[in-house]
GULUMTOR-834282 format. One line per 10 residues: for each residue x, y, z of N, C-alpha, C, CB. Coordinates in nm, 3 decimals. Glycine has a CB too. Layout:
BEGIN
X:Y:Z:X:Y:Z:X:Y:Z:X:Y:Z  ...
This chain:
BEGIN
19.412:-15.087:16.145:19.383:-15.078:16.286:19.285:-14.963:16.306:19.512:-15.058:16.369  19.179:-14.989:16.381:19.081:-14.882:16.402:19.126:-14.786:16.512:18.944:-14.942:16.437  19.058:-14.675:16.523:19.100:-14.570:16.616:19.089:-14.615:16.761:19.017:-14.444:16.596  18.992:-14.700:16.793:18.977:-14.749:16.930:19.097:-14.835:16.969:18.846:-14.830:16.946  19.141:-14.922:16.879:19.258:-15.007:16.906:19.383:-14.922:16.918:19.275:-15.112:16.795  19.396:-14.823:16.830:19.513:-14.734:16.836:19.515:-14.657:16.967:19.515:-14.636:16.717  19.399:-14.612:17.014:19.390:-14.539:17.139:19.429:-14.628:17.257:19.248:-14.484:17.160  19.384:-14.754:17.256:19.420:-14.847:17.364:19.570:-14.875:17.363:19.341:-14.979:17.351  19.628:-14.894:17.243:19.772:-14.915:17.232:19.848:-14.794:17.285:19.812:-14.944:17.088  19.800:-14.675:17.250:19.864:-14.552:17.296:19.857:-14.541:17.449:19.797:-14.430:17.231
19.743:-14.576:17.505:19.728:-14.571:17.651:19.822:-14.671:17.717:19.583:-14.601:17.692  19.835:-14.791:17.659:19.925:-14.892:17.713:20.069:-14.844:17.706:19.909:-15.025:17.638  20.108:-14.789:17.592:20.244:-14.739:17.578:20.271:-14.627:17.678:20.269:-14.688:17.434  20.176:-14.536:17.697:20.193:-14.429:17.795:20.208:-14.484:17.936:20.073:-14.332:17.790  20.127:-14.584:17.971:20.136:-14.645:18.104:20.270:-14.716:18.122:20.019:-14.744:18.125  20.315:-14.786:18.019:20.444:-14.854:18.027:20.558:-14.753:18.039:20.466:-14.944:17.905  20.547:-14.642:17.966:20.652:-14.539:17.977:20.655:-14.476:18.116:20.630:-14.429:17.870  20.539:-14.459:18.176:20.535:-14.408:18.314:20.604:-14.506:18.408:20.389:-14.384:18.359  20.583:-14.635:18.387:20.649:-14.736:18.470:20.800:-14.733:18.450:20.594:-14.877:18.438  20.844:-14.714:18.326:20.987:-14.699:18.300:21.039:-14.577:18.375:21.014:-14.686:18.146
20.961:-14.470:18.377:20.998:-14.349:18.452:21.015:-14.375:18.600:20.895:-14.242:18.431  20.934:-14.462:18.656:20.948:-14.499:18.798:21.084:-14.566:18.820:20.832:-14.593:18.844  21.121:-14.656:18.730:21.251:-14.722:18.743:21.363:-14.619:18.733:21.269:-14.832:18.633  21.348:-14.524:18.641:21.449:-14.419:18.628:21.462:-14.338:18.758:21.414:-14.325:18.511  21.349:-14.304:18.819:21.353:-14.227:18.944:21.418:-14.307:19.057:21.211:-14.185:18.986  21.385:-14.435:19.067:21.444:-14.519:19.171:21.594:-14.533:19.148:21.377:-14.659:19.174  21.632:-14.555:19.023:21.774:-14.567:18.991:21.848:-14.438:19.026:21.794:-14.601:18.843  21.793:-14.325:18.987:21.854:-14.195:19.019:21.872:-14.181:19.170:21.768:-14.079:18.964  21.767:-14.210:19.244:21.770:-14.196:19.390:21.877:-14.286:19.452:21.632:-14.230:19.450  21.883:-14.410:19.406:21.981:-14.505:19.461:22.123:-14.468:19.423:21.950:-14.645:19.412
22.144:-14.423:19.300:22.278:-14.380:19.259:22.321:-14.259:19.339:22.281:-14.348:19.107  22.231:-14.162:19.355:22.265:-14.041:19.431:22.300:-14.077:19.576:22.148:-13.940:19.428  22.224:-14.167:19.636:22.252:-14.210:19.774:22.388:-14.278:19.782:22.141:-14.307:19.825  22.414:-14.368:19.688:22.541:-14.441:19.686:22.658:-14.345:19.664:22.540:-14.549:19.576  22.643:-14.249:19.574:22.749:-14.151:19.550:22.774:-14.067:19.675:22.712:-14.059:19.431  22.668:-14.032:19.747:22.682:-13.955:19.870:22.764:-14.028:19.975:22.547:-13.921:19.927  22.749:-14.160:19.980:22.827:-14.241:20.075:22.972:-14.253:20.030:22.766:-14.382:20.090  22.993:-14.261:19.898:23.129:-14.274:19.845:23.205:-14.142:19.851:23.125:-14.325:19.702  23.132:-14.031:19.838:23.193:-13.898:19.831:23.122:-13.804:19.929:23.186:-13.840:19.686  23.139:-13.827:20.059:23.063:-13.747:20.157:23.094:-13.598:20.155:23.089:-13.800:20.294
23.208:-13.559:20.100:23.244:-13.417:20.098:23.198:-13.345:19.970:23.394:-13.403:20.112  23.141:-13.419:19.877:23.098:-13.358:19.750:22.971:-13.276:19.770:23.076:-13.466:19.642  22.956:-13.172:19.687:22.835:-13.089:19.692:22.714:-13.170:19.648:22.851:-12.963:19.602  22.601:-13.146:19.712:22.478:-13.218:19.678:22.438:-13.194:19.533:22.363:-13.175:19.771  22.458:-13.072:19.483:22.424:-13.041:19.344:22.507:-13.124:19.247:22.443:-12.892:19.315  22.634:-13.136:19.275:22.722:-13.215:19.188:22.681:-13.362:19.191:22.869:-13.199:19.230  22.651:-13.413:19.308:22.609:-13.553:19.319:22.479:-13.578:19.242:22.592:-13.593:19.466  22.387:-13.483:19.250:22.261:-13.497:19.176:22.285:-13.492:19.026:22.163:-13.387:19.217  22.372:-13.402:18.982:22.403:-13.395:18.839:22.470:-13.523:18.790:22.494:-13.275:18.809  22.561:-13.575:18.872:22.631:-13.698:18.836:22.532:-13.815:18.832:22.745:-13.727:18.936
22.446:-13.825:18.931:22.345:-13.931:18.933:22.251:-13.918:18.814:22.263:-13.927:19.065  22.214:-13.795:18.780:22.129:-13.772:18.663:22.198:-13.810:18.533:22.086:-13.626:18.658  22.325:-13.776:18.522:22.400:-13.810:18.400:22.413:-13.962:18.385:22.540:-13.744:18.403  22.437:-14.031:18.494:22.448:-14.177:18.491:22.314:-14.239:18.452:22.495:-14.232:18.628  22.208:-14.192:18.514:22.074:-14.243:18.483:22.039:-14.218:18.337:21.968:-14.178:18.574  22.070:-14.099:18.288:22.045:-14.067:18.147:22.123:-14.160:18.054:22.083:-13.920:18.117  22.246:-14.191:18.089:22.327:-14.283:18.008:22.265:-14.422:18.006:22.471:-14.289:18.060  22.217:-14.468:18.119:22.155:-14.601:18.127:22.038:-14.609:18.029:22.108:-14.632:18.271  21.955:-14.505:18.026:21.833:-14.507:17.945:21.849:-14.439:17.809:21.722:-14.442:18.021  21.972:-14.404:17.773:21.998:-14.350:17.640:21.939:-14.213:17.617:21.945:-14.443:17.538
21.936:-14.132:17.720:21.881:-13.997:17.708:21.994:-13.896:17.725:21.767:-13.972:17.812  21.985:-13.787:17.656:22.081:-13.679:17.671:22.006:-13.551:17.703:22.168:-13.663:17.542  22.048:-13.483:17.807:21.990:-13.353:17.838:22.059:-13.252:17.747:22.008:-13.316:17.992  21.983:-13.184:17.660:22.046:-13.094:17.563:22.091:-12.960:17.620:21.951:-13.068:17.451  22.059:-12.934:17.746:22.100:-12.807:17.806:22.252:-12.795:17.809:22.044:-12.794:17.947  22.301:-12.677:17.777:22.445:-12.654:17.769:22.522:-12.695:17.893:22.471:-12.511:17.742  22.469:-12.662:18.010:22.535:-12.697:18.136:22.550:-12.848:18.149:22.456:-12.641:18.255  22.446:-12.920:18.110:22.446:-13.065:18.124:22.537:-13.132:18.020:22.304:-13.120:18.112  22.541:-13.075:17.900:22.629:-13.128:17.796:22.774:-13.112:17.841:22.605:-13.055:17.660  22.807:-12.996:17.894:22.944:-12.971:17.943:22.977:-13.061:18.061:22.960:-12.822:17.984
22.882:-13.076:18.153:22.904:-13.162:18.270:22.935:-13.305:18.225:22.780:-13.160:18.363  22.855:-13.355:18.131:22.875:-13.492:18.082:23.015:-13.506:18.020:22.766:-13.529:17.978  23.053:-13.411:17.937:23.183:-13.417:17.869:23.298:-13.410:17.970:23.196:-13.303:17.767  23.286:-13.321:18.066:23.393:-13.303:18.166:23.403:-13.419:18.263:23.370:-13.176:18.242  23.294:-13.492:18.283:23.292:-13.599:18.383:23.271:-13.737:18.323:23.184:-13.571:18.484  23.297:-13.751:18.193:23.268:-13.878:18.127:23.341:-13.996:18.192:23.305:-13.869:17.980  23.465:-13.977:18.230:23.542:-14.087:18.291:23.475:-14.138:18.418:23.684:-14.041:18.324  23.430:-14.048:18.501:23.363:-14.085:18.625:23.226:-14.149:18.596:23.346:-13.962:18.717  23.154:-14.094:18.500:23.025:-14.151:18.461:23.045:-14.295:18.413:22.957:-14.065:18.350  23.144:-14.314:18.328:23.170:-14.448:18.275:23.209:-14.546:18.386:23.281:-14.442:18.169
23.292:-14.503:18.479:23.329:-14.590:18.593:23.207:-14.632:18.673:23.430:-14.519:18.685  23.117:-14.536:18.695:22.995:-14.566:18.772:22.903:-14.661:18.694:22.920:-14.436:18.807  22.897:-14.646:18.563:22.817:-14.737:18.482:22.874:-14.879:18.490:22.812:-14.690:18.335  23.005:-14.891:18.487:23.069:-15.023:18.498:23.049:-15.084:18.636:23.218:-15.012:18.467  23.036:-15.000:18.739:23.019:-15.048:18.876:22.874:-15.080:18.911:23.072:-14.946:18.973  22.782:-15.037:18.827:22.640:-15.052:18.857:22.601:-15.195:18.891:22.558:-15.006:18.739  22.649:-15.291:18.815:22.612:-15.432:18.836:22.658:-15.483:18.972:22.670:-15.520:18.726  22.769:-15.429:19.022:22.823:-15.474:19.151:22.770:-15.393:19.268:22.974:-15.468:19.148  22.744:-15.266:19.246:22.704:-15.178:19.356:22.553:-15.168:19.374:22.760:-15.042:19.333  22.475:-15.194:19.270:22.329:-15.193:19.282:22.269:-15.317:19.214:22.270:-15.063:19.219
22.315:-15.436:19.251:22.267:-15.557:19.183:22.117:-15.579:19.200:22.342:-15.677:19.233  22.060:-15.528:19.310:21.916:-15.547:19.335:21.829:-15.471:19.236:21.883:-15.504:19.477  21.886:-15.374:19.166:21.808:-15.297:19.067:21.829:-15.344:18.924:21.844:-15.150:19.077  21.926:-15.431:18.901:21.958:-15.472:18.764:21.840:-15.540:18.694:22.078:-15.565:18.764  21.762:-15.620:18.765:21.647:-15.687:18.702:21.544:-15.582:18.658:21.582:-15.789:18.800  21.517:-15.486:18.745:21.419:-15.381:18.710:21.469:-15.293:18.596:21.388:-15.294:18.834  21.597:-15.260:18.598:21.655:-15.180:18.490:21.652:-15.258:18.359:21.801:-15.138:18.525  21.685:-15.386:18.365:21.680:-15.471:18.246:21.539:-15.473:18.187:21.726:-15.615:18.279  21.441:-15.497:18.273:21.302:-15.501:18.226:21.259:-15.365:18.170:21.208:-15.543:18.339  21.296:-15.258:18.239:21.258:-15.123:18.193:21.321:-15.091:18.058:21.300:-15.017:18.298
21.446:-15.127:18.040:21.512:-15.102:17.911:21.445:-15.182:17.799:21.661:-15.138:17.919  21.407:-15.303:17.827:21.340:-15.385:17.725:21.202:-15.328:17.692:21.328:-15.531:17.771  21.129:-15.288:17.795:20.996:-15.229:17.772:21.011:-15.097:17.696:20.922:-15.206:17.907  21.109:-15.016:17.734:21.134:-14.889:17.665:21.163:-14.914:17.516:21.253:-14.813:17.731  21.243:-15.015:17.488:21.277:-15.049:17.350:21.153:-15.092:17.273:21.383:-15.159:17.347  21.068:-15.171:17.336:20.943:-15.215:17.271:20.851:-15.096:17.244:20.870:-15.319:17.358  20.839:-15.006:17.341:20.756:-14.887:17.322:20.811:-14.801:17.209:20.748:-14.804:17.453  20.941:-14.781:17.209:21.004:-14.702:17.103:20.978:-14.766:16.966:21.156:-14.689:17.127  20.991:-14.897:16.958:20.968:-14.968:16.832:20.825:-14.947:16.783:20.997:-15.118:16.849  20.729:-14.953:16.877:20.589:-14.931:16.840:20.566:-14.791:16.783:20.499:-14.953:16.961
20.651:-14.698:16.823:20.639:-14.560:16.775:20.735:-14.530:16.659:20.665:-14.464:16.890  20.797:-14.635:16.607:20.883:-14.618:16.490:21.026:-14.578:16.519:20.825:-14.518:16.401  21.071:-14.596:16.641:21.207:-14.559:16.679:21.285:-14.684:16.719:21.207:-14.456:16.794  21.414:-14.685:16.690:21.499:-14.797:16.728:21.592:-14.753:16.840:21.580:-14.849:16.605  21.568:-14.804:16.960:21.655:-14.772:17.074:21.725:-14.897:17.124:21.574:-14.707:17.188  21.738:-14.998:17.038:21.801:-15.124:17.079:21.948:-15.104:17.118:21.792:-15.227:16.966  22.009:-14.995:17.072:22.147:-14.966:17.111:22.159:-14.949:17.263:22.195:-14.839:17.039  22.052:-14.908:17.331:22.056:-14.897:17.477:22.075:-15.034:17.541:21.926:-14.831:17.530  22.014:-15.137:17.483:22.030:-15.273:17.534:22.173:-15.321:17.512:21.931:-15.368:17.465  22.228:-15.289:17.396:22.365:-15.329:17.366:22.462:-15.263:17.465:22.402:-15.290:17.220
22.443:-15.134:17.489:22.531:-15.063:17.584:22.517:-15.118:17.725:22.500:-14.912:17.584  22.393:-15.148:17.766:22.371:-15.204:17.900:22.442:-15.339:17.914:22.220:-15.220:17.929  22.439:-15.417:17.809:22.508:-15.546:17.811:22.659:-15.525:17.820:22.472:-15.630:17.686  22.710:-15.429:17.743:22.854:-15.398:17.746:22.897:-15.352:17.885:22.888:-15.291:17.642  22.814:-15.274:17.952:22.847:-15.227:18.086:22.822:-15.334:18.193:22.767:-15.102:18.119  22.752:-15.441:18.156:22.736:-15.555:18.246:22.613:-15.555:18.334:22.851:-15.562:18.331  22.522:-15.460:18.319:22.405:-15.460:18.408:22.277:-15.509:18.341:22.383:-15.321:18.462  22.285:-15.552:18.215:22.170:-15.612:18.147:22.171:-15.761:18.180:22.175:-15.587:17.992  22.065:-15.807:18.244:22.057:-15.947:18.285:21.991:-16.031:18.177:21.980:-15.960:18.417  22.026:-16.158:18.174:21.961:-16.253:18.084:21.829:-16.293:18.148:22.051:-16.378:18.056
21.720:-16.242:18.097:21.586:-16.274:18.146:21.486:-16.251:18.034:21.551:-16.188:18.271  21.372:-16.315:18.048:21.267:-16.298:17.948:21.210:-16.157:17.953:21.156:-16.401:17.968  21.165:-16.110:17.839:21.096:-15.981:17.834:20.964:-15.999:17.911:21.071:-15.932:17.684  20.938:-15.911:18.006:20.816:-15.928:18.085:20.691:-15.892:18.006:20.824:-15.842:18.211  20.582:-15.955:18.042:20.453:-15.915:17.989:20.419:-15.778:18.048:20.342:-16.020:18.022  20.347:-15.696:17.975:20.315:-15.562:18.028:20.250:-15.566:18.166:20.222:-15.491:17.932  20.157:-15.658:18.188:20.088:-15.661:18.318:20.183:-15.699:18.431:19.971:-15.761:18.315  20.271:-15.795:18.410:20.364:-15.834:18.517:20.466:-15.723:18.542:20.437:-15.966:18.483  20.507:-15.654:18.435:20.599:-15.541:18.450:20.534:-15.431:18.533:20.642:-15.487:18.312  20.409:-15.400:18.502:20.338:-15.294:18.575:20.324:-15.329:18.724:20.199:-15.270:18.513
20.290:-15.452:18.754:20.275:-15.494:18.894:20.409:-15.484:18.966:20.219:-15.638:18.902  20.514:-15.534:18.902:20.648:-15.530:18.964:20.692:-15.386:18.991:20.752:-15.602:18.874  20.668:-15.298:18.895:20.713:-15.160:18.910:20.625:-15.083:19.008:20.713:-15.089:18.774  20.498:-15.117:19.013:20.411:-15.055:19.114:20.464:-15.088:19.255:20.264:-15.105:19.098  20.503:-15.213:19.275:20.559:-15.255:19.404:20.689:-15.180:19.432:20.583:-15.407:19.405  20.775:-15.169:19.330:20.900:-15.095:19.345:20.873:-14.949:19.379:20.984:-15.104:19.215  20.777:-14.888:19.313:20.742:-14.749:19.340:20.686:-14.729:19.479:20.642:-14.700:19.239  20.603:-14.821:19.525:20.550:-14.813:19.661:20.662:-14.826:19.763:20.443:-14.922:19.684  20.752:-14.922:19.740:20.865:-14.946:19.831:20.953:-14.821:19.844:20.949:-15.065:19.782  20.964:-14.746:19.736:21.048:-14.626:19.735:20.969:-14.497:19.755:21.124:-14.618:19.605
20.845:-14.509:19.799:20.757:-14.395:19.828:20.738:-14.303:19.708:20.812:-14.315:19.944  20.735:-14.361:19.588:20.710:-14.284:19.467:20.567:-14.302:19.418:20.807:-14.325:19.358  20.502:-14.407:19.463:20.365:-14.436:19.424:20.286:-14.463:19.550:20.357:-14.558:19.325  20.173:-14.400:19.561:20.086:-14.424:19.676:19.989:-14.535:19.635:20.009:-14.293:19.719  19.987:-14.645:19.712:19.896:-14.753:19.675:19.751:-14.709:19.687:19.921:-14.876:19.764  19.665:-14.763:19.601:19.524:-14.724:19.608:19.465:-14.768:19.742:19.444:-14.787:19.492  19.377:-14.686:19.793:19.313:-14.716:19.922:19.163:-14.732:19.900:19.342:-14.604:20.027  19.105:-14.819:19.975:18.961:-14.842:19.969:18.889:-14.722:20.031:18.921:-14.974:20.043  18.791:-14.669:19.960:18.713:-14.558:20.013:18.611:-14.609:20.114:18.643:-14.482:19.899  18.592:-14.530:20.216:18.486:-14.560:20.313:18.354:-14.511:20.253:18.514:-14.491:20.455
18.241:-14.571:20.291:18.113:-14.529:20.233:18.087:-14.379:20.242:18.002:-14.603:20.302  18.125:-14.317:20.351:18.102:-14.172:20.365:18.189:-14.092:20.270:18.128:-14.127:20.509  18.310:-14.142:20.238:18.394:-14.075:20.140:18.337:-14.093:20.000:18.538:-14.129:20.146  18.291:-14.211:19.972:18.235:-14.242:19.840:18.112:-14.157:19.811:18.199:-14.391:19.832  18.035:-14.128:19.915:17.911:-14.050:19.898:17.941:-13.907:19.854:17.831:-14.049:20.029  18.060:-13.856:19.883:18.092:-13.717:19.848:18.145:-13.704:19.706:18.195:-13.661:19.945  18.173:-13.816:19.640:18.225:-13.813:19.504:18.110:-13.816:19.406:18.322:-13.931:19.479  18.117:-13.730:19.307:18.013:-13.727:19.205:18.039:-13.844:19.109:18.010:-13.589:19.128  17.938:-13.926:19.087:17.954:-14.041:18.997:17.891:-14.013:18.864:17.893:-14.167:19.057
């Protein structure tokens, strides 16, 4: 493979990982909102940590910071309950999470890592849907729409001629 092809593959993987990150942010936001409704008396910091720990579990990430490791260990029962409830409490996000996990696994594989265990865990928890792996372009379009809907991505805007004239080409 020549360097130009490798560079394009790297750019695609980076773009796909950014899209996976959008799904992670939306999931975190929705979990935190849902937890706030379920536990209105809980501290905002605790709810954010819990939402972060749940999101990290979904995507197979561990925060190595001591505080976060202790939080995860002390709250594992609650984290696990929330993971099991995900399919019922946030069913509208399961398709996006499924696609993001599959894309993440493909990106990891391209970089020599095996993260297929995340798919297995998602299936065990019940929020991995039976669907085809999306093509990169359709995944990007779907996630761009999701990001815009959640105010995480600003849609591109057409420049007016006077604005365009001020940009150096």
